[in-house]
C-alpha positions in Angstrom: 0.0 0.0 0.0 1.3 3.4 -1.0 1.3 6.1 1.6 2.1 9.8 1.4 2.4 12.6 3.8 1.1 16.1 3.2 3.5 18.4 1.4 1.5 21.5 2.4 0.8 22.1 -1.3 -2.7 21.1 -2.3 -1.7 20.4 -6.0 1.2 18.1 -5.0 -1.0 16.4 -2.3 -3.7 15.8 -4.9 -1.3 14.3 -7.3 0.2 12.1 -4.6 -3.2 11.0 -3.5 -4.4 10.2 -7.0 -1.2 8.2 -7.8 -1.5 6.3 -4.5 -5.1 5.4 -5.1 -4.6 4.0 -8.6 -1.3 2.3 -7.7 -3.1 0.6 -4.8 -6.0 -0.6 -7.1 -3.3 -1.9 -9.5 -1.6 -3.8 -6.7 -4.9 -5.2 -5.5 -5.5 -6.6 -9.0 -2.2 -8.4 -8.8 -2.5 -9.6 -5.2 -2.5 -13.4 -4.8 -1.8 -14.3 -8.4 0.5 -17.2 -9.0 3.4 -16.7 -11.4 1.6 -18.6 -14.1 -1.6 -16.6 -13.6 0.4 -13.3 -13.8 1.7 -14.4 -17.2 -1.8 -15.4 -18.6 -3.3 -13.4 -21.4 -6.9 -14.7 -21.2 -8.6 -11.7 -23.0 -8.5 -10.3 -26.4 -5.5 -8.3 -25.2 -2.0 -9.8 -25.6 -1.1 -8.5 -22.1 -1.1 -10.2 -18.8 -1.2 -8.7 -15.3 2.6 -9.2 -14.9 3.3 -7.6 -18.2 1.1 -4.6 -17.3 3.0 -4.2 -14.0 6.3 -4.2 -16.0 5.0 -1.8 -18.6 3.5 0.7 -16.0 6.8 0.7 -14.1 8.7 1.4 -17.3 6.4 4.1 -18.4 6.5 5.8 -15.0 10.3 5.6 -15.0 10.5 7.1 -18.5 8.2 10.0 -17.7 10.1 10.7 -14.4 13.4 10.7 -16.4 11.7 13.1 -18.9 10.7 15.5 -16.1 14.3 15.8 -15.0 16.3 15.4 -18.2 13.9 16.2 -21.1 13.4 14.3 -24.3 15.7 11.7 -25.7 16.0 10.7 -29.3 13.7 7.9 -30.2 14.9 5.1 -32.4 14.0 5.4 -36.0 11.7 2.4 -36.6 9.0 2.2 -39.2 6.5 0.8 -36.8 3.8 0.4 -39.5 6.0 -1.8 -41.7 7.9 -4.0 -39.3 8.8 -7.5 -40.6 7.8 -9.4 -37.5 9.6 -12.5 -38.8 12.8 -10.6 -38.4 12.1 -7.5 -36.3 14.7 -4.8 -35.5 16.2 -5.0 -32.0 14.3 -1.8 -30.9 10.9 -3.5 -31.7 11.9 -6.7 -29.8 13.0 -4.6 -26.8 9.7 -2.6 -26.9 7.6 -5.8 -27.1 9.6 -7.3 -24.1 8.5 -4.4 -22.0 4.9 -5.7 -22.1 5.7 -9.4 -21.2 6.5 -11.0 -17.9 9.4 -13.3 -18.9 9.9 -16.8 -17.4 12.9 -15.5 -15.4 10.8 -12.7 -13.8 8.6 -13.0 -10.8 5.5 -11.0 -9.9 7.0 -10.2 -6.6 10.1 -8.8 -8.3 8.1 -6.8 -10.8 5.9 -5.3 -7.9 9.1 -4.5 -5.9 10.5 -2.6 -8.9 7.1 -0.9 -9.3 7.2 0.2 -5.7 10.8 1.5 -6.0 9.8 3.6 -9.1 6.7 4.9 -7.4 8.8 6.1 -4.5 11.2 7.9 -6.9 8.2 9.5 -8.8 6.6 10.6 -5.5 9.8 12.3 -4.5 9.8 14.2 -7.8 6.2 15.2 -7.3 7.2 16.6 -3.8 10.2 18.5 -5.0 10.3 19.4 -8.7 9.1 22.7 -10.0 5.6 21.7 -11.3 5.6 24.5 -13.9 9.0 23.5 -15.4 8.5 22.5 -19.1 10.3 20.1 -21.3 9.9 19.8 -25.1 8.2 16.6 -26.1 10.2 14.3 -28.3 9.5 14.1 -32.0 6.9 11.4 -32.4 3.8 10.9 -34.5 1.6 11.0 -31.4 2.9 14.4 -30.2 2.1 17.7 -31.9 5.4 19.1 -33.4 7.0 21.7 -31.1 4.8 20.8 -28.1 6.0 20.8 -24.5 4.6 19.5 -21.2 5.0 20.9 -17.7 6.0 18.6 -14.9 2.5 18.9 -13.7 1.1 17.7 -17.1 3.5 14.8 -17.0 2.3 13.7 -13.6 -1.3 14.0 -14.6 -0.4 11.8 -17.6 1.2 9.2 -15.2 -2.0 9.2 -13.1 -4.1 8.6 -16.3 -1.7 5.8 -17.5 -1.8 4.1 -14.1 -5.6 4.3 -13.9 -6.1 3.0 -17.5 -3.7 0.1 -17.0 -5.2 -0.7 -13.5 -8.6 -1.1 -15.2 -7.1 -3.2 -18.0 -5.4 -5.4 -15.4 -8.7 -5.6 -13.5 -10.5 -7.0 -16.5 -7.7 -9.6 -17.0 -7.8 -10.6 -13.4 -11.6 -10.9 -13.4 -11.3 -13.2 -16.4 -8.7 -15.4 -14.6 -10.5 -16.0 -11.4 -13.4 -13.6 -10.9 -11.7 -11.3 -8.5 -12.2 -7.6 -9.0 -10.4 -4.7 -7.4 -13.6 -2.8 -6.8 -17.3 -3.7 -6.6 
């Protein structure tokens, strides 16, 4: 369970509370799963609960890095025309970020998630929320756009909530357990 103490700043406190709430729902979804269950992909999605934990950890780490260091150059991959019989290493690495490998444990993935959450929470407490970074050149970002640290943290809350719901559907399909309701 994620806990936070008041920073004295209502915006920071709201962000920390929202992150804690959605992280906790995400963790409830993963609680009690076996390693095999965490790897299952029982829905139309190709993702399992373990893969989602791994992905959300990675996404949160990348956005936290972005807040501090700004954009990095993205690999030039023609994502629309990848030959998946011989994909480029960047595509393989990207796909691995969504899969719980046989040598990974759910406990280990959740521990990494908790460590990243603590680092992100510290940024929320300390970084200048109005500081802006230019977004990297990517087809999903408007050219020349930038985000404030506040906007990045709102995005992390949205990503966490979206993937917590996704994981909840997968979990309910596995054994009927739901994080809410």
